[in-house]
C-alpha positions as CSV (number, residue, x, y, z in Angstrom):
1,M,-3.7,3.6,-4.4
2,A,-4.3,1.3,-1.4
3,T,-7.6,-0.6,-1.0
4,Y,-8.5,-2.3,2.3
5,V,-11.4,-3.9,4.0
6,I,-12.1,-3.9,7.7
7,C,-14.2,-6.9,8.8
8,D,-16.1,-8.0,11.9
9,A,-15.1,-11.2,13.7
10,D,-18.0,-13.0,11.9
11,G,-16.8,-11.9,8.5
12,A,-19.2,-9.1,7.8
13,I,-17.6,-6.1,6.1
14,Y,-17.5,-3.2,8.5
15,S,-15.7,-0.7,6.2
16,V,-14.0,-0.4,2.8
17,G,-11.3,2.2,2.2
18,R,-9.3,3.5,-0.7
19,I,-6.6,6.1,-0.1
20,E,-3.1,6.9,-1.3
21,E,-1.3,4.9,1.4
22,L,-2.4,2.1,3.7
23,P,-3.1,3.5,7.2
24,T,-0.7,2.5,9.9
25,A,-1.3,-0.6,12.0
26,E,-2.3,1.7,14.9
27,E,-4.8,3.6,12.8
28,L,-6.3,0.4,11.5
29,A,-6.5,-1.1,15.1
30,V,-8.5,1.9,16.3
31,N,-11.1,1.3,13.6
32,T,-11.3,-2.5,13.7
33,P,-14.1,-4.0,15.8
34,D,-13.1,-6.4,18.6
35,G,-12.1,-9.7,17.1
36,G,-12.1,-8.2,13.6
37,F,-9.4,-8.1,11.0
38,V,-8.2,-6.1,8.0
39,L,-7.7,-7.4,4.5
40,D,-5.3,-5.5,2.2
41,L,-6.6,-5.6,-1.4
42,T,-3.9,-3.4,-2.8
43,G,-2.6,-4.7,-6.1
44,Q,-5.5,-7.0,-6.7
45,D,-6.7,-5.7,-10.1
46,D,-10.3,-7.0,-9.8
47,F,-10.9,-5.0,-6.6
48,E,-8.8,-2.0,-7.6
49,A,-11.1,-1.5,-10.6
50,M,-14.3,-1.9,-8.5
51,E,-16.1,0.9,-6.7
52,I,-15.8,0.6,-2.9
53,L,-19.6,0.4,-2.5
54,D,-19.7,-2.6,-4.9
55,I,-17.1,-4.3,-2.7
56,H,-19.0,-3.5,0.5
57,N,-22.4,-4.7,-0.9
58,G,-21.3,-7.6,-3.1
59,Y,-18.8,-9.4,-0.9
60,K,-18.3,-10.8,2.6
61,S,-15.1,-12.1,4.1
62,D,-14.2,-15.7,5.1
63,A,-12.7,-15.2,8.6
64,T,-10.9,-18.5,8.5
65,K,-9.3,-18.0,5.1
66,T,-9.1,-14.2,5.5
67,K,-10.2,-13.5,2.0
68,L,-13.3,-12.0,0.3
69,I,-15.9,-14.1,-1.2
70,K,-18.8,-13.0,-3.5
71,K,-22.2,-13.0,-1.8
């Protein structure tokens, strides 16, 4: 299972997804806001065990470090 987060340029989580395979770069680009970025959380046990709504509501991203931090 692939888990990924699409973030706005300011670090706000725009979307969280969990599917069999990570979408292609082109598919991700279409869904990423201008200046935003994507974080691949695949293989990170803490996030893989978590519900996607808990990731969306409980975390924000650090745009400079490109990682999630707890709210």
